Structure formats: structure tokens, C-alpha cells
C-alpha positions as CSV (number, residue, x, y, z in Angstrom):
1,M,-10.4,11.0,47.5
2,A,-8.0,11.0,44.7
3,E,-6.5,7.7,46.0
4,G,-9.9,6.1,45.8
5,H,-9.9,6.7,42.0
6,A,-6.3,5.6,41.4
7,N,-5.8,3.1,38.6
8,E,-5.2,-0.3,40.2
9,H,-5.0,-2.4,37.0
10,D,-2.8,-2.6,33.9
11,Y,-5.5,-1.7,31.4
12,H,-6.1,1.7,30.0
13,L,-9.6,3.1,29.8
14,V,-9.5,5.7,27.1
15,N,-11.0,9.1,27.5
16,P,-14.0,10.1,25.4
17,S,-12.8,11.1,21.9
18,P,-14.4,12.6,18.8
19,W,-11.8,11.0,16.5
20,P,-13.6,7.6,15.8
21,L,-16.8,9.4,14.7
22,L,-14.9,12.0,12.6
23,A,-12.7,9.3,11.0
24,S,-15.8,7.3,9.9
25,A,-17.4,10.5,8.5
26,G,-14.2,11.4,6.6
27,A,-13.8,7.8,5.3
28,L,-17.4,7.9,4.0
29,V,-16.9,11.2,2.2
30,L,-13.6,9.8,0.8
31,A,-15.3,6.6,-0.5
32,I,-18.3,8.4,-2.0
33,G,-16.0,11.0,-3.6
34,A,-13.9,8.2,-5.2
35,I,-17.0,6.4,-6.6
36,V,-18.5,9.6,-8.0
37,W,-15.2,10.6,-9.5
38,M,-14.7,7.3,-11.3
39,R,-18.3,7.1,-12.5
40,T,-18.4,10.7,-13.9
41,I,-14.8,11.0,-15.1
42,K,-16.0,11.8,-18.6
43,T,-19.1,13.8,-17.9
44,G,-17.8,15.8,-14.9
45,E,-21.1,15.5,-13.1
46,G,-21.2,15.6,-9.3
47,L,-23.3,14.7,-6.3
48,F,-25.3,17.4,-4.6
49,G,-23.5,19.9,-6.8
50,I,-20.1,18.7,-5.6
51,Q,-17.8,17.1,-8.2
52,G,-16.2,13.8,-7.4
53,P,-12.5,15.0,-7.2
54,T,-13.5,17.8,-4.8
55,M,-15.5,15.4,-2.6
56,F,-12.6,12.9,-2.7
57,F,-9.9,15.4,-1.6
58,I,-12.2,16.8,1.1
59,G,-12.6,13.3,2.5
60,L,-8.9,12.6,2.2
61,A,-8.0,15.8,4.0
62,A,-10.4,14.9,6.8
63,V,-9.0,11.4,7.2
64,V,-5.4,12.7,7.2
65,A,-6.3,15.4,9.8
66,V,-8.1,12.9,12.1
67,A,-5.2,10.5,11.8
68,F,-2.8,13.2,12.9
69,F,-4.8,14.3,15.9
70,W,-5.8,10.8,16.9
71,W,-2.2,9.5,16.9
72,R,-1.1,12.6,18.7
73,D,-3.5,11.7,21.5
74,V,-2.1,8.1,21.5
75,I,1.4,9.4,21.9
76,R,0.3,11.6,24.7
77,E,-1.2,8.6,26.4
78,A,2.1,6.7,26.1
79,H,4.0,9.7,27.6
80,G,1.5,9.9,30.4
81,G,2.2,6.3,31.5
82,D,-1.0,4.8,30.2
83,H,0.8,2.3,27.9
84,T,1.6,-0.4,30.5
85,P,3.2,-3.7,29.4
86,V,-0.3,-5.2,29.0
87,V,-1.5,-2.3,26.9
88,Q,1.6,-2.5,24.7
89,L,1.0,-6.2,24.2
90,H,-2.5,-5.6,23.0
91,L,-1.3,-2.8,20.7
92,R,1.0,-5.4,19.2
93,Y,-1.9,-7.8,18.7
94,G,-3.8,-5.0,16.9
95,M,-0.9,-4.3,14.6
96,L,-0.5,-8.0,13.8
97,L,-4.2,-8.3,13.0
98,F,-3.9,-5.2,10.7
99,I,-0.9,-6.7,8.9
100,A,-2.9,-10.0,8.5
101,S,-5.7,-8.0,6.9
102,E,-3.2,-6.4,4.5
103,V,-1.9,-9.9,3.6
104,M,-5.4,-10.9,2.6
105,F,-5.7,-7.7,0.6
106,F,-2.7,-8.6,-1.5
107,V,-3.9,-12.2,-1.8
108,A,-6.8,-10.8,-3.9
109,W,-4.4,-9.2,-6.4
110,F,-2.2,-12.3,-6.6
111,W,-5.3,-14.4,-7.1
112,A,-6.4,-12.2,-10.0
113,Y,-2.9,-12.3,-11.5
114,F,-2.5,-16.1,-11.3
115,D,-6.0,-16.7,-12.5
116,A,-5.3,-14.7,-15.6
117,S,-1.8,-16.1,-16.1
118,L,-2.4,-19.8,-15.4
119,F,-5.6,-19.9,-17.4
120,A,-4.6,-17.5,-20.2
121,G,-6.2,-19.9,-22.7
122,G,-9.4,-20.3,-20.6
123,V,-12.9,-19.8,-21.8
124,S,-14.0,-17.2,-19.3
125,K,-16.0,-14.5,-21.1
126,L,-15.0,-10.9,-20.8
127,P,-17.2,-7.9,-21.8
128,I,-16.4,-6.0,-24.9
129,Y,-17.6,-2.4,-25.0
130,A,-18.7,-0.1,-27.9
131,N,-15.3,1.5,-28.5
132,D,-14.0,0.3,-31.9
133,G,-14.0,-3.3,-30.6
134,A,-11.4,-2.6,-27.8
135,V,-11.9,-4.3,-24.5
136,T,-12.3,-1.3,-22.2
137,Q,-14.5,0.1,-19.5
138,S,-14.7,3.5,-21.2
139,D,-18.2,3.0,-22.6
140,K,-21.3,1.9,-20.8
141,S,-22.9,-0.2,-23.5
142,V,-21.8,-3.8,-23.7
143,I,-22.0,-5.0,-27.3
144,G,-20.8,-8.5,-26.9
145,L,-18.5,-11.0,-25.1
146,V,-15.0,-12.2,-26.0
147,Q,-13.2,-15.3,-24.8
148,R,-10.1,-14.7,-22.7
149,N,-7.8,-16.6,-25.1
150,E,-8.8,-14.1,-27.8
151,I,-7.1,-11.4,-25.8
152,T,-4.1,-13.2,-24.5
153,G,-3.5,-15.4,-27.5
154,G,-3.8,-18.4,-25.3
155,H,-0.5,-17.9,-23.5
156,W,1.2,-15.7,-20.9
157,P,2.5,-13.0,-21.3
158,P,-0.3,-12.1,-23.8
159,K,0.2,-11.7,-27.5
160,P,1.5,-8.3,-28.6
161,S,-1.2,-5.8,-29.3
162,E,-1.7,-2.0,-29.3
163,Y,-2.1,-2.2,-25.5
164,F,0.7,-4.7,-24.8
165,R,4.1,-5.0,-26.5
166,H,6.2,-6.9,-24.0
167,A,6.8,-7.4,-20.2
168,F,9.6,-5.8,-18.2
169,D,13.0,-7.2,-18.1
170,P,13.1,-8.4,-14.5
171,W,16.9,-8.2,-14.3
172,G,17.0,-4.5,-14.9
173,L,15.3,-1.9,-12.8
174,P,13.0,-4.4,-11.0
175,L,16.1,-6.2,-9.6
176,I,17.6,-2.8,-8.5
177,N,14.4,-2.0,-6.7
178,T,14.5,-5.4,-5.0
179,L,18.0,-4.7,-3.8
180,I,16.9,-1.3,-2.6
181,L,14.0,-2.7,-0.5
182,L,16.2,-5.6,0.9
183,L,18.8,-3.0,1.9
184,S,16.1,-0.9,3.6
185,G,15.0,-3.9,5.6
186,T,18.5,-4.1,6.8
187,T,18.8,-0.5,7.8
188,V,15.4,-0.5,9.7
189,T,16.6,-3.6,11.6
190,W,19.8,-1.8,12.4
191,A,17.8,1.1,13.8
192,H,15.7,-1.2,15.9
193,H,18.7,-2.9,17.4
194,A,20.3,0.5,18.1
195,L,17.2,1.6,19.9
196,L,17.2,-1.6,22.1
197,H,20.8,-0.8,23.1
198,D,19.9,2.9,23.6
199,D,22.1,4.0,20.7
200,R,20.3,7.1,19.7
201,K,22.8,7.9,16.9
202,G,22.4,4.5,15.3
203,L,18.6,4.8,15.6
204,V,18.5,8.1,13.8
205,W,20.9,7.2,11.0
206,G,19.2,3.8,10.5
207,L,15.9,5.6,10.1
208,V,17.4,8.3,7.8
209,L,18.8,5.6,5.5
210,T,15.5,3.7,5.5
211,V,13.5,6.7,4.6
212,V,15.9,7.7,1.8
213,L,15.8,4.1,0.4
214,G,12.0,4.2,0.5
215,V,11.9,7.5,-1.5
216,L,14.5,6.0,-3.9
217,F,12.3,2.9,-4.5
218,T,9.3,5.1,-5.2
219,A,11.2,7.2,-7.7
220,C,12.5,4.1,-9.5
221,Q,9.0,2.6,-9.7
222,A,7.6,5.9,-11.1
223,F,10.4,5.9,-13.7
224,E,9.6,2.3,-14.5
225,Y,5.8,3.0,-14.9
226,G,6.7,5.9,-17.3
227,H,8.5,3.4,-19.6
228,A,6.1,0.5,-19.4
229,A,5.5,-1.2,-22.8
230,F,1.8,-1.8,-21.9
231,S,-1.1,0.2,-20.6
232,Y,-3.5,-0.3,-17.7
233,S,-6.6,-0.5,-19.9
234,G,-7.3,-2.7,-22.8
235,N,-5.4,-5.8,-21.7
236,I,-5.6,-8.1,-18.7
237,Y,-1.8,-8.1,-18.2
238,G,-1.6,-4.4,-17.6
239,A,-4.7,-4.4,-15.3
240,T,-3.4,-7.1,-13.0
241,F,0.2,-5.8,-13.1
242,F,-0.6,-2.2,-12.2
243,M,-3.1,-3.1,-9.6
244,A,-0.7,-5.4,-7.7
245,T,2.5,-3.4,-8.0
246,G,0.6,-0.1,-7.8
247,F,-1.0,-0.9,-4.4
248,H,2.4,-2.2,-3.2
249,G,3.9,1.2,-4.3
250,A,1.2,3.0,-2.3
251,H,2.1,0.9,0.8
252,V,5.8,1.8,0.3
253,I,4.8,5.5,0.3
254,I,2.7,5.0,3.5
255,G,5.5,3.1,5.1
256,T,8.0,5.8,4.2
257,I,5.8,8.4,5.8
258,F,5.4,6.1,8.9
259,L,9.1,5.8,9.3
260,F,9.7,9.5,8.7
261,V,7.3,10.3,11.6
262,C,9.3,7.8,13.7
263,L,12.5,9.7,12.7
264,M,11.0,13.0,13.8
265,R,10.0,11.4,17.1
266,A,13.4,9.8,17.5
267,L,15.0,13.2,17.1
268,A,12.6,14.5,19.8
269,G,13.7,11.7,22.1
270,H,10.4,10.0,22.3
271,F,11.5,6.3,22.2
272,T,13.1,4.3,24.9
273,P,14.4,0.7,24.9
274,K,11.4,-0.4,26.9
275,Q,8.7,1.7,25.3
276,H,8.8,2.1,21.5
277,F,5.7,0.5,20.1
278,G,5.3,3.3,17.4
279,F,8.7,2.5,15.9
280,E,8.2,-1.3,16.3
281,A,4.9,-1.1,14.4
282,A,6.5,0.9,11.6
283,A,9.3,-1.7,11.4
284,W,6.9,-4.6,11.2
285,Y,4.9,-2.8,8.5
286,W,8.1,-2.1,6.5
287,H,9.2,-5.8,6.7
288,F,5.7,-6.8,5.5
289,V,6.2,-4.4,2.5
290,D,9.6,-6.0,1.8
291,V,8.1,-9.6,1.8
292,V,5.2,-8.7,-0.5
293,W,7.7,-7.2,-3.0
294,L,9.7,-10.4,-3.0
295,F,6.6,-12.3,-4.0
296,L,5.7,-9.7,-6.6
297,F,9.2,-9.8,-8.1
298,A,9.3,-13.6,-8.2
299,S,5.8,-14.1,-9.6
300,I,5.0,-11.1,-11.7
301,Y,8.4,-9.8,-12.9
302,V,10.4,-13.1,-13.2
303,W,7.9,-15.9,-13.7
304,G,5.3,-13.7,-15.4
305,A,7.7,-12.4,-18.0
306,G,7.8,-15.9,-19.6
307,P,10.8,-17.6,-21.2
308,A,11.8,-14.4,-23.0
309,A,12.6,-12.6,-19.7
310,G,15.6,-10.5,-20.1
311,G,15.4,-10.6,-23.8
312,H,13.6,-7.3,-24.4
């Protein structure tokens, strides 16, 4: 009877799981909490008696917990032999599509940055709020409109103001961070090749070095943010800069956690030369993060600093 129900194809039919539904519910609470938090950051009001930060972190905890248990089940499926070559191929397709969606996510931030920088003297109208004439979103009542060139001075980087003094020197800490990420791409590639040749020691040390470099990059970026000569609010340069580089920094943190989990799995002996999609997906993601940073460094730090780059 058991033989009559044996799997005679290469596809894996997943068992019923609560994780998709719970993930959706957690993501909904997370999104609503973020919106309530941002809209009531001054008043401290909430929704249904729950304040925005509380709702946000409840949703975040739910998403993280569901991710842990869902990926645990995926790993168990792999160890159970359900990840046949066909299934692994489709998992790779899924990861490629995910990275493609991430590419388009960053296209939006690059679009915003280049629109502001290439048309700094444009005539697009920006709202000005009732807060001593400062262009900010801190007040709800719009009292007028201001031309973009009145904020930027008609050139890029913008004219110095109380919100913007000067851009970063690209050949200082940003260059060091670029070298750190390029080196981390080398170490994760070393780990991948070591795995393909069943070199467990090389796999572990390659992952250790990559994780350390990822943490070092994040620490350097946090230090850089702490010494920025411009703020997020009040100027279009700071808004576009921090949104683009900040989301990249978030991706570095996520990628570092991804690789750390792979390190723990490597120490547990999970990966084999023929079956290691989890590590391969992490390596692809990390290379994507590296490439995005190269574009950020070239466009925002070097080109965006203007002719005075390195003179601050």
C-alpha cells in the first residue's frame, strides 16, 4: 500500500503549513504599526488603544518568528530528500526573481536621487510647512509652495544651509567601506568554492571572515552617519542620501544575518557539494549588495559630491 503512494516524480508537494497565513498576519500588523507610529510620532496616539511602536514591534516579532519556523521546515524538507534537482532549480528561480525585485526597489531610490541632482535648478514645486519657513514634514498645514532651485541654489550638491553644510569626502571612509565590501565578496566566493570542493575548513573560515567584514561595514557606516554634515529632514540631498544608503545598510545587516545562519549550519555539517541552496542564495544576495554599493559609491559619493569632492 505504501508503494502505491510513493513519490514517482521530481516535484515536491509541500505539506499543509500555517506559516503563510501567520506571515501575512504578522506583516499586516507590522505595516499598520509603522504607519500609526509615523503618523502619531508627536501626539503618541494609537490605534485601538495600542501605540504605534508597540504594534510595530509585535508585528516585527511575529514576522521574525514565522521566518525562523518556516525556514526550519524548509531545511527539514531538504534533509528529508524533498529537494530534488528540479526543486533546487526552481528555488534558484525564486531567488533570482526576489533579487530582481530588490533591484527595482533600489531603482526607485536612484531615480529619486538622480531626479533631484540632475534637475537641481528645476521648477518642480515642493510643499513648505508652517514651521518657521523650513521645508519639513513636521507640521500638517501647508502654507505655500517653494521652487526646487530655491532649496538647492540651482546646483548639486545644494547650497549650504542650516540643514546641509557639505557632502562626504568619497575618498575617506566611503572608500574604506567600498574596499571592505569588495573584500567580503572575495571571502564569500572563497567559501563557495571551498564547499564545492568539500573543504569544510575553507567554507567555515570564508563565512567567518565575510560575517566579520559585514559587521565592520555596518559599524563604519554608523560612524559615518554620526558625523554627517547634513540632516535627513529639511533638505532634498539628505533625504535622498539617507534613503538610498540607509536601505542598502539594512540589506547589509540582513545579508550578514543570512550568512551567519549559513555559518551555523556549516558548523553543523548541513551543506554538501551537491546540495547547498541555502548558502548559494546567501552568496547571491551578498553579491547583489556589493554591486548596489558600487553604484551608490560611484553615483552618490563620488559624482554626487561635485567638483569639490575630497576638499572638505
